[in-house]
C-alpha positions as CSV (number, residue, x, y, z in Angstrom):
1,M,0.0,0.0,0.0
2,P,1.4,3.4,-0.9
3,I,2.3,5.9,1.8
4,T,1.5,9.6,2.0
5,A,4.0,12.3,1.8
6,M,3.6,13.0,5.6
7,E,4.1,9.3,6.4
8,Q,7.4,9.4,4.5
9,V,8.5,12.6,6.2
10,V,7.7,11.1,9.6
11,R,9.5,7.8,8.7
12,D,12.6,9.7,7.6
13,I,12.7,11.6,10.9
14,L,12.3,8.5,12.9
15,R,14.9,6.6,11.0
16,D,17.5,9.3,10.9
17,A,20.4,8.0,13.0
18,H,22.0,11.4,13.1
19,L,19.1,13.0,14.9
20,R,19.0,12.8,18.7
21,H,15.8,11.6,20.3
22,S,14.9,15.1,21.5
23,R,15.5,16.6,18.1
24,K,13.2,14.0,16.5
25,I,10.5,15.0,19.0
26,D,11.1,18.7,18.3
27,R,10.9,18.2,14.5
28,L,7.6,16.2,14.9
29,R,6.1,18.9,17.1
30,E,7.0,21.4,14.4
31,L,5.2,19.4,11.8
32,Q,2.2,19.0,14.2
33,S,2.1,22.7,14.8
34,E,2.2,23.4,11.0
35,A,-0.6,20.9,10.3
36,C,-2.7,22.4,13.1
37,C,-2.3,25.9,11.7
38,I,-3.3,24.8,8.2
39,Q,-6.3,23.0,9.6
40,R,-7.4,26.1,11.6
41,A,-6.9,28.3,8.5
42,G,-9.2,26.0,6.5
43,S,-11.8,25.9,9.2
44,K,-11.9,29.7,9.4
45,R,-12.8,29.8,5.8
46,M,-15.8,27.6,6.6
47,M,-14.5,25.0,4.2
48,S,-15.1,21.3,4.5
49,I,-11.6,20.1,4.4
50,D,-11.0,16.5,3.7
51,D,-7.5,16.8,2.2
52,G,-5.8,14.4,4.6
53,L,-4.9,16.9,7.3
54,Q,-6.5,14.7,10.0
55,D,-4.6,11.7,8.7
56,D,-1.4,13.7,8.8
57,L,-2.0,14.7,12.3
58,R,-2.7,11.1,13.3
59,V,0.5,10.0,11.7
60,I,2.5,12.7,13.6
61,E,0.8,12.0,16.9
62,K,1.4,8.3,16.6
63,A,5.1,8.9,16.0
64,L,5.2,11.2,19.1
65,R,3.6,8.5,21.2
66,D,6.1,5.9,19.8
67,L,8.9,8.2,21.0
68,N,7.1,8.5,24.4
69,A,6.6,12.2,23.7
70,D,2.8,12.4,23.6
71,M,2.6,14.6,26.7
72,P,3.3,18.3,26.3
73,E,6.6,19.4,27.7
74,K,6.4,21.0,31.0
75,D,7.8,24.5,31.2
76,A,10.9,25.2,33.4
77,T,8.8,26.5,36.3
78,T,7.0,23.2,36.9
79,R,10.1,21.0,36.9
């Protein structure tokens, strides 16, 4: 079964042996933020978006869970 562009990007991040664990999480969170912004922009236009954004977000969120990073980072004041 073919994979989506986002699935490939996520796989590349996860498989990159040169990236530290924390950098993989950072990069995935950047992708997640971008996808959420695009989704919000589409919803403000009152468009019915079925362009795969939900699927992209699910792929990113699964990768974050796989890296045990599904919980938001606590800020320095709560540590």
